[in-house]
C-alpha positions as a printed Julia matrix, in Angstrom:
309×3 Matrix{Float64}:
  85.01  46.57  122.16
  88.18  48.67  123.36
  90.31  50.08  120.33
  94.02  50.45  121.51
  95.62  53.19  120.89
  97.86  53.18  117.52
 101.12  55.16  118.45
 103.53  56.0   115.4
 106.85  57.55  115.08
 107.2   60.71  113.12
 110.05  61.66  110.85
 109.85  65.62  111.12
 107.34  68.27  112.04
 105.43  68.28  108.71
 105.59  64.41  108.92
 102.96  64.8   112.08
 100.31  66.08  110.07
 100.21  63.2   107.77
 100.32  60.45  110.5
  97.65  62.45  112.29
  95.31  62.35  109.1
  96.61  58.83  108.56
  94.8   57.56  111.89
  97.72  57.59  114.5
  96.28  58.11  118.13
  99.69  59.16  119.55
 103.38  59.93  118.42
 106.61  59.6   120.26
 108.93  62.28  119.21
 112.47  63.57  120.98
 115.82  64.25  120.54
 119.09  62.29  120.82
 120.78  63.91  123.47
 118.09  62.34  126.26
 116.12  59.47  123.82
 116.95  56.41  121.87
 116.64  54.97  118.58
 114.17  58.03  117.31
 113.18  58.14  113.6
 113.55  61.99  113.57
 115.43  64.42  115.24
 113.36  66.82  117.01
 114.96  69.69  118.82
 112.37  71.71  121.47
 111.03  74.41  119.01
 110.22  71.28  116.85
 108.65  69.14  120.19
 106.39  72.5   120.97
 105.27  72.44  116.95
 104.33  68.82  117.07
 102.61  68.93  120.13
 100.45  71.71  118.84
  99.94  69.81  115.52
  99.0   66.92  117.37
  96.7   68.57  119.84
  95.06  70.13  116.96
  93.99  66.62  115.83
  93.39  65.76  119.02
  96.18  63.41  119.31
  99.1   62.39  122.29
 102.34  63.21  122.06
 105.16  61.05  124.48
 108.1   62.66  124.23
 111.46  59.8   124.73
 113.83  60.51  127.77
 114.52  56.71  127.34
 118.67  57.26  126.88
 121.05  55.67  129.12
 122.44  58.47  130.98
 125.65  59.43  132.57
 126.16  61.64  135.43
 127.35  64.88  132.89
 123.28  64.39  131.83
 121.97  63.93  134.87
 122.11  67.6   136.59
 119.58  68.46  132.93
 116.83  66.05  133.65
 114.74  68.44  135.86
 114.76  71.37  133.4
 114.08  68.88  130.35
 111.12  67.5   132.26
 110.23  70.78  132.94
 110.2   71.69  129.25
 108.36  68.48  128.29
 105.39  69.75  130.81
 105.56  72.98  130.27
 105.07  72.1   126.09
 102.09  70.22  126.66
 103.3   66.69  126.33
 100.91  63.65  127.05
 103.77  61.42  128.92
 107.43  61.09  129.11
 109.19  57.79  127.73
 111.89  56.87  130.92
 114.19  54.06  131.4
 116.25  55.07  133.36
 115.48  55.44  137.42
 117.6   58.8   137.08
 114.34  60.06  135.16
 111.61  59.09  137.69
 113.68  60.88  140.54
 114.12  64.05  138.55
 110.27  64.03  137.96
 109.16  63.18  141.29
 111.87  66.35  142.24
 110.36  68.65  139.26
 107.03  67.26  137.53
 105.36  64.79  139.52
 102.03  65.32  137.61
 103.74  64.56  134.5
 102.89  60.93  133.1
 105.58  58.56  132.9
 105.8   55.42  130.09
 108.22  52.93  131.5
 110.36  51.3   128.52
 113.87  49.7   128.49
 112.95  47.68  125.63
 114.32  44.32  127.02
 113.5   43.84  130.66
 109.42  44.29  130.53
 109.35  40.48  130.23
 107.04  39.81  133.31
 104.22  41.57  135.16
 105.78  41.65  137.98
 108.37  44.17  136.96
 105.97  46.24  135.07
 103.9   46.31  138.13
 107.16  47.28  140.59
 107.5   50.3   137.96
 103.83  50.9   138.24
 103.55  51.42  141.95
 106.4   53.85  141.43
 104.62  56.16  138.79
 104.97  54.94  135.66
 101.34  54.48  134.03
 102.23  52.47  131.17
 104.81  49.45  130.72
 106.08  49.19  127.43
 106.71  45.05  126.7
 109.97  43.66  125.31
 110.28  42.73  121.87
 111.13  38.92  122.2
 107.91  37.85  123.85
 105.2   35.17  122.43
 101.88  36.26  122.35
 100.63  33.99  125.15
 102.95  35.83  127.34
 101.87  38.86  126.26
  98.69  38.22  127.16
  99.07  36.63  130.44
 100.82  40.01  131.28
  98.25  42.19  130.81
  96.02  40.21  132.51
  97.81  40.81  135.45
  99.14  44.2   134.88
  98.47  47.29  137.05
  99.38  49.66  134.32
  98.93  49.84  130.83
 100.64  47.75  128.2
 102.51  48.72  125.51
 103.38  46.21  122.33
 105.01  46.91  119.16
 103.45  45.54  116.75
 105.6   46.46  113.02
 108.97  47.72  112.65
 112.93  46.41  112.69
 114.01  46.0   116.66
 117.29  46.32  118.03
 119.44  43.76  118.71
 122.94  45.31  120.08
 123.56  48.78  121.59
 127.23  50.04  122.62
 127.48  53.55  123.25
 130.26  53.38  121.69
 131.15  53.46  117.83
 131.83  49.68  117.06
 131.51  50.06  113.26
 134.0   46.95  111.75
 134.2   45.28  115.24
 130.5   43.6   115.45
 130.4   40.0   114.94
 134.58  40.14  115.7
 133.92  37.46  118.69
 133.4   34.9   115.93
 136.98  35.5   114.26
 135.82  37.67  111.26
 134.54  40.78  110.54
 131.28  40.95  108.09
 131.12  43.42  105.74
 129.68  46.91  106.05
 128.16  48.52  102.9
 127.89  51.71  102.25
 130.28  52.42  105.54
 131.74  55.88  103.56
 128.15  57.33  103.13
 127.38  57.01  106.8
 123.82  56.32  105.55
 121.72  53.28  104.88
 124.5   51.07  106.18
 124.33  47.39  106.42
 126.31  44.99  107.73
 126.23  42.33  105.57
 126.44  38.29  106.77
 126.44  36.28  103.62
 126.77  33.2   105.57
 123.07  33.56  106.81
 122.27  35.77  103.91
 121.39  38.79  106.55
 121.96  42.25  106.36
 121.57  44.11  109.65
 120.96  48.04  109.38
 123.3   49.93  111.77
 122.11  53.24  113.85
 124.68  55.68  114.89
 123.61  58.53  117.15
 124.69  60.72  119.89
 123.83  57.23  122.08
 126.15  55.16  119.95
 125.83  52.18  117.83
 122.76  50.19  117.33
 122.75  47.24  115.16
 119.17  46.42  114.13
 116.91  43.39  113.59
 117.84  42.14  109.69
 113.6   41.3   109.63
 110.4   43.67  110.16
 107.92  42.48  112.79
 104.52  42.65  111.25
 101.34  41.11  112.5
  98.74  43.39  111.22
  96.79  40.03  110.27
  97.41  38.32  113.87
  95.97  41.44  115.76
  93.19  39.99  117.06
  94.18  38.19  119.85
  95.61  41.26  121.18
  92.53  43.35  120.94
  90.59  40.98  122.56
  92.78  41.21  125.62
  92.43  44.58  126.04
  96.36  46.05  125.23
  96.17  49.7   125.69
  98.77  50.52  122.78
  99.94  49.24  119.58
 103.32  51.04  118.13
 104.46  51.16  114.65
 108.39  52.15  114.43
 109.63  53.64  111.51
 113.13  53.92  112.58
 114.94  53.73  109.02
 112.03  53.9   106.78
 110.56  56.79  104.32
 107.78  58.78  105.96
 105.68  57.98  102.63
 106.02  53.95  104.14
 105.22  54.93  108.0
 102.59  56.92  106.31
 101.17  54.07  104.57
 101.63  51.35  106.73
  99.95  53.66  109.81
  96.95  53.89  107.46
  96.59  50.01  106.71
  97.16  49.53  110.44
  94.26  51.88  111.55
  91.9   50.25  108.73
  92.76  46.76  110.39
  92.09  47.92  113.91
  88.96  49.6   113.11
  87.51  46.5   111.16
  88.55  44.15  113.54
  86.73  46.26  116.18
  83.41  46.54  114.2
  83.25  43.45  112.21
  85.8   40.76  113.15
  84.44  38.66  110.02
  85.41  41.95  107.67
  88.85  41.74  109.22
  89.5   38.21  108.59
  88.42  38.38  105.09
  90.69  41.38  104.49
  93.48  40.99  106.53
  96.04  39.17  103.64
  95.23  42.2   101.36
  96.49  44.46  103.69
  99.73  42.12  104.82
 100.35  41.9   100.72
 100.15  45.81  100.3
 103.18  45.83  103.27
 104.61  43.29  101.22
 105.17  45.3    98.38
 106.34  48.65  100.1
 108.96  46.85  101.64
 112.48  47.63  100.92
 114.42  44.57   98.89
 116.46  43.72  102.21
 113.91  44.09  104.68
 111.39  40.96  105.18
 108.75  40.67  106.99
 108.44  38.24  110.08
 105.97  37.9   112.86
 108.98  38.2   115.34
 108.7   36.12  118.25
 104.98  36.54  118.82
 104.52  32.76  117.79
 108.3   31.6   118.64
 108.39  28.91  121.84
 111.77  30.12  123.06
 112.93  33.29  123.44
 116.28  34.22  121.99
């Protein structure tokens, strides 16, 4: 049985080694200037160090170049892609066609993973980008399990699916703290705004707390729950999904490492003996629940919802 790649987001160069030893098969890194919603900031020197460490463990490294680019940054893309290639990156993650055009000019042999986070909702679109140079498509987070499996059956490219962590609900390239939800006629309370860290948009009516993530690319309002399907991996493994992603944004390195170890065990158990996986999966879920922050309940995302909304 084919094992899916376990892709994880490190917080720092030192964290890369921990994740490799915890069982990650690949990591995704980058810097805010070119990548969206990164768990850690990796400048060029950090990227080179991370690639060296990961390759020593025979792991892959993908560099995020999936920001939304304006004219002032387009001219930088050729140089940055050349850096990624020369540093030994195994692939570059992109969403903007400007990256694809720059790659054709400067790094035609550098593998590309198409990731817009929202528009990969059918296999025709995945194949469209595949025929234009993408090796992999990263699926939208709002898809059901049945839809994901159908896309894998018809895709001409590798398929990556997020299986753990928070997701982005809203993004603006402006700083919008205090303005989100104003269309409802009220401003929601923002906790920890003065500290500019661990900020939460508190919706008392729904008893939800939405983490706020700000970087060079603007304001990002994140989901109130974390996806966790460590006990529901079997269908996607059977379907041959190529990569499972754990997103560690706004978490601690210790949490991401521990979760990586549990998913590594779960994937290995299922591919070696499905019955053992069935017997132990509830225990792994309980261990993750014990590690969760109080305001971050777990759910299964859109995997088992009938309606996409």
